[in-house]
N, C-alpha and C positions, 0 to 999 in steps of 0.2 A: 512390294514392301512400300504403298505407296498405299494401300491402305490401314498396314503398321502403321504408320507416324498418322490416318487419320482416327482411328482407333486412339493415338496418342495425345493426340488436341484433343478430343473431345472428354476423352476422359478428365484432360486435365483444367479443364475449361468447367467442364461439374462439380473437379474436387476445388476448385476457387469458389466456383455461387453456392457453393454447399459451407465450404468455411467462415464464407463473409466477414474476413479479416480488411478494414478500408485499406490503399499502396500509401500511405503516409507512412513513414520510415521515421519509430519509437513515436507516436502518438503520447504516452504516459511520462514521456522521458520534461521534465522540467530545466527549464535557462540554468544552467551550473556558476558558483560565486564564484571559482579557485579554489575548493575544496575540495579529497580526493574522489574519480565517482569510479565504484569500484563496482560489475559486475558479474551475479555468481548466477546462475540454472534460470532460474526465479524468479530475481528480485533485481533492480541496480539500486545499488543506494552512493549517495555524498555522505562524505566520515568528515565528522566536526569534527578536530580534531583541538578545540578550545575545551565544548561542551562530551569529549569522545562518548559522543550516539550519533549518530545521520541526521543533518538538517531532513533529508524526506528517505523511502521508502520506494522504487515506484514499479510493477510488473501489472503486467498482462491479467487477469485471469481467467481460461475458458471457460466452457460450460464443460467440457471434460472433465479436468482439471475440479472443476466445483464439487463435483458430485464423488468423488473419485475414492474411492477405502483400500485402494490397493498399497498401502505399507501404512504403519502406524505407528506412531509417533515414540521416539524415543527419546528425548529429555537428556541426546546432549553436548546441556552449555557449554564452548569451547569460546575462549579469543579468537579474532580472524584471523588465519595469515596472510591477509591478503592487503591488511589497512598498515599501511608503509612505517607510518608510528609509531605505531603499534594499539590496540585496543583496546575498550573495557576489559576484565577481569573480572570472573564467578566470586576473590573474592572482596571488589567495591560495595557486592548486594550484600553480604553478610549480616545478618543480624541490622539489616540497615529495621526491617519492615515492611520495606517496596520487593513489588515482584521483579522480576525480567518480564516485561511489558513482550512480545514480539509486540514490531510491523507491518511486518510480512508472515500472518500469523499462518501457526506450523499446519492445522484444522486448512489450510491453503495448498495444504503443500505434500497431499496421503496418492498423489499421483507419478511421485517418482523419489525413489533414494535414496538420490544425491541430494536431491528439492530442498526433501526432507530434512534432512542432517543440515543441509544449507542454514537452511531458518533456526536453527539454532549458535549462530554465530551470535556472539558478546552485538555484533556492531548493527543488529537487526533488534537489537535490545534496548528500550528506554524504563528507568526507575519509574513506574509507575503505583499506587497507590491499589492494594486489595483488593476493595469491595469495587472498587472502579474497575477493574480489568478483566478482574471475576462475574463482574455487572452489567452494568448497560454495555460498554465496551466488545463485550464480547459479545451482543444482542445482533450490535451493529457487522460487529465480524460477519459473524452469520448473516445477515441481509445480509451483505457483500453477495458472502458465498450466494442468495439468492438469484440477484439478480442477473449475475453472472451466471445465471441456468435459465431466469426464465430470457431470458433481452441476448444470447449469447454471446457470452462475453466482457465481461467490462475491464477499463483501464482506470486505475488507484494509484494513487501517493497518500502517498500520510505519514505524519510526524511531529513529535513536539513541537510545541513554540516555543524556540530558539531565543534567551532575551540573556542579555546582560545579568549580571548579581542574585544569578539564579540562588537555591539551597542547592548542598554535593553532595554524595553519596564516595565515598569509601578512598582509599588511597591514592586513586589517578582523579577523581576529583569529579564522581560522572556528573551533571545539572541534572535537578527535579526538574520538572516540563509542571509552567498553573495550565497549563494545556491539551489538551494533545485532539490535532488537524487528523482532519482524511476530505476528500475529494473521488469525484469514483464519478466516470465520463460513460455514457450508452452511445457511441457511436453510430451504433444501428438506427437507435431510437433519433439521433441525432439535443440529446440531451447533458445535463449534465447536474450533477448536486454537493453539497461539499457540510462536513458538519466539524464542529468547534466546542470542543468540551472539557470542564474542566477538570483536573486531576483528582476529585474529589467523590468517595462517593455518593451517588445521585438514584431519588427515589421515582422522578418522573421519568417518560419514555422519551429514549434518546432524538424518540420521533422531532423532537421539540428544542433539538443543536439542530437541526437541519439549516445550513442558507445553503444562498450565489455562490460559485465558484471567486464571486469577485470581491466578495466577503471576504472569503480565506483568504484570500492573497495582497486585500490590505490589513488582515490580521497577521497574518504573518512574515510578511513584506517579498513573498517568492512569489516566480510567477510561473503559472501550468501549460500544459497544454504547445506548450510553444510554435512545436511543429506543427500544426492547425494552420488553416491558410486563414491571413488574418478578419478578415470578413463575419466567417466559422464560430472561430478562436472569442473571437469577440458578441456571441449574435447565441454563444451555446454557455457563455460564463457571464454573463450579465446577464441569462432571463432565466428565470428557477419559476417553479409550480409544478407542489411536492404531490400536484393534484396527479400528475405523473408518473409515481412511483408506486410501485405496488410494493408492499409494508407489510413484511409478515409475520416478522419479529420483533416484538417493543412492547 
């Protein structure tokens, strides 16, 4: 019996070391602001009823998830049944010229049939210029998967920058953000990077839109990675050294 217990303890220790996830709970979660928080299998979101989309979508992307191709994309766009006030609808985007832009990308969810399906909830969509969505924004999404692979997992928060008096589409008046942001934390490497990109066709490299996480917080009014110890959060969010990041797609 003692031998069995010893084997279990050693196995658990090896598993914990291999996984390399920090013991801090919910690192990806930003500060909440009173909006409804919804947890799906692969991501958590804060739904902003005024703008009919998420203030932010947050998730942890593992190396295994980033490289998986187990389940294909199904394009089953639909309303999110978990949004208490009702999410935006497919009809809001019809004939507008705007893409239903994923915040948590479908390509991050090939590892699970349910995760892939839930990535098509309308609560995970924001109106994006077609050239932006299919161009440099998609390059950034590929880069995040690359980082998840080589850095053994990354924490991500993404969304449109929601301000007053934005133009809208559809009967539900879905706001069209002028900018989109994304922040990425490599906790193993104790570094983070942010991006603020205009919702227009972009010709230059998305790398040119990289900034510190502090800069994204100032621009959006959001507070990221609040579950880190204060001194660690301040150091990681304020320091920005682009040479620490291996860029593959740009």
